[in-house]
C-alpha positions as CSV (number, residue, x, y, z in Angstrom):
1,M,-37.5,0.8,2.8
2,E,-39.0,-1.5,5.5
3,D,-40.5,1.6,7.1
4,L,-43.2,1.8,4.5
5,V,-46.5,1.3,6.4
6,I,-49.9,0.4,5.1
7,E,-52.6,1.6,7.5
8,E,-56.3,2.1,7.0
9,E,-57.3,5.6,7.9
10,G,-58.7,5.7,11.4
11,A,-57.7,2.1,12.0
12,S,-56.3,0.7,15.1
13,S,-52.7,-0.6,15.3
14,A,-54.1,-4.1,14.6
15,L,-54.4,-3.2,11.0
16,R,-50.9,-1.6,10.7
17,I,-48.7,-3.6,8.3
18,T,-45.2,-2.7,7.4
19,L,-43.2,-3.6,4.3
20,G,-41.0,-5.6,6.6
21,D,-44.0,-7.8,7.5
22,F,-44.6,-8.5,3.8
23,L,-41.0,-9.1,3.0
24,L,-40.6,-11.5,6.0
25,F,-43.7,-13.4,5.0
26,I,-42.8,-13.6,1.3
27,K,-39.3,-14.9,2.3
28,W,-40.9,-17.6,4.5
29,M,-43.4,-18.5,1.8
30,N,-40.6,-19.0,-0.7
31,Q,-38.9,-21.3,1.7
32,T,-42.2,-23.1,2.3
33,E,-42.8,-23.6,-1.4
34,K,-39.3,-25.2,-1.8
35,A,-40.0,-27.4,1.2
36,L,-43.3,-28.5,-0.1
37,E,-41.8,-29.3,-3.5
38,R,-39.3,-31.6,-1.8
39,A,-42.0,-33.1,0.5
40,E,-40.3,-31.7,3.6
41,A,-41.6,-30.1,6.7
42,L,-42.5,-26.4,6.6
43,P,-39.8,-24.1,7.7
44,T,-39.8,-23.0,11.3
45,L,-41.3,-19.8,12.5
46,P,-38.6,-17.1,12.2
47,D,-37.5,-15.4,15.4
48,V,-38.6,-11.9,14.6
49,D,-40.6,-9.1,16.2
50,S,-43.2,-8.9,13.4
51,G,-46.5,-9.8,15.0
52,K,-48.4,-9.7,11.7
53,A,-45.9,-11.9,9.8
54,K,-45.9,-14.4,12.7
55,E,-49.7,-14.5,12.6
56,W,-49.7,-15.2,8.8
57,I,-47.0,-17.8,9.1
58,Q,-48.8,-19.6,12.0
59,L,-52.0,-19.6,10.0
60,V,-50.3,-21.3,7.1
61,Q,-48.7,-23.8,9.5
62,R,-52.0,-24.6,11.0
63,L,-53.6,-25.0,7.6
64,E,-50.8,-27.3,6.5
65,E,-51.1,-29.4,9.7
66,R,-54.9,-29.7,9.2
67,F,-54.4,-30.8,5.6
68,R,-51.7,-33.3,6.6
69,R,-53.9,-34.8,9.3
70,S,-56.9,-35.0,6.9
71,E,-54.8,-36.8,4.3
72,E,-53.6,-39.3,6.9
73,R,-57.2,-39.9,8.0
74,K,-58.2,-40.2,4.3
75,L,-55.5,-42.8,3.7
76,A,-56.5,-44.8,6.8
77,L,-60.2,-44.7,5.7
78,E,-59.3,-45.9,2.2
79,A,-57.3,-48.8,3.6
80,N,-60.2,-49.6,5.9
81,V,-62.6,-49.6,3.0
82,I,-60.3,-51.9,0.9
83,A,-60.0,-54.3,3.9
84,H,-63.8,-54.4,4.3
85,E,-64.3,-54.9,0.6
86,A,-62.0,-57.9,0.7
87,Q,-63.7,-59.3,3.8
88,M,-67.1,-58.9,2.1
89,G,-65.8,-60.7,-1.0
90,Q,-64.7,-63.6,1.2
91,L,-68.0,-63.7,3.0
92,L,-69.9,-63.7,-0.3
93,S,-67.7,-66.4,-1.7
94,R,-68.4,-68.6,1.4
95,L,-72.1,-67.9,1.2
96,L,-72.3,-68.9,-2.5
97,A,-70.3,-72.0,-1.8
98,N,-72.6,-72.9,1.0
99,I,-75.7,-72.3,-1.1
100,A,-74.2,-74.5,-3.9
101,S,-73.4,-77.2,-1.3
102,L,-76.9,-77.0,0.0
103,Y,-78.3,-77.6,-3.4
104,D,-76.0,-80.5,-3.9
105,N,-77.2,-82.0,-0.6
106,L,-80.8,-81.5,-1.8
107,E,-79.8,-83.3,-5.0
108,Q,-80.5,-80.2,-7.1
109,S,-77.2,-80.2,-9.0
110,Q,-78.5,-78.0,-11.7
111,K,-79.2,-75.2,-9.3
112,A,-75.9,-75.8,-7.5
113,E,-74.1,-75.4,-10.8
114,E,-76.0,-72.3,-11.6
115,V,-74.9,-70.8,-8.2
116,R,-71.3,-71.8,-9.0
117,R,-71.5,-70.1,-12.4
118,R,-72.9,-66.9,-10.9
119,A,-70.2,-67.0,-8.2
120,A,-67.5,-67.4,-10.9
121,A,-69.1,-64.5,-12.9
122,L,-68.8,-62.2,-9.9
123,Y,-65.1,-62.7,-9.7
124,V,-64.5,-62.5,-13.4
125,G,-66.4,-59.3,-14.0
């Protein structure tokens, strides 16, 4: 049964695929699906002679590794953005407090109070 061969007419041996190649890859993909559902690492590359199946499996492994690295980078960037947003909020708060203090020192308490109201509105909304 594993001797069934799919080969394009006039094609080189590079396009020769056996049923065994398909079965091996499908078995590995089933294991991969279960591993991904459990958030585990992908199964290792089976120790077989099938060059085609190995190529397919290695391709899936490379794609999964690239996806994992991009997810890690994305999480790091999101954390960085959150930290910068917090820092900007602190800087804006200090700036508004300093502006209000400046107005107080200039004896313009009405403007100082307006700045404080606007600062408070920023943190409520």
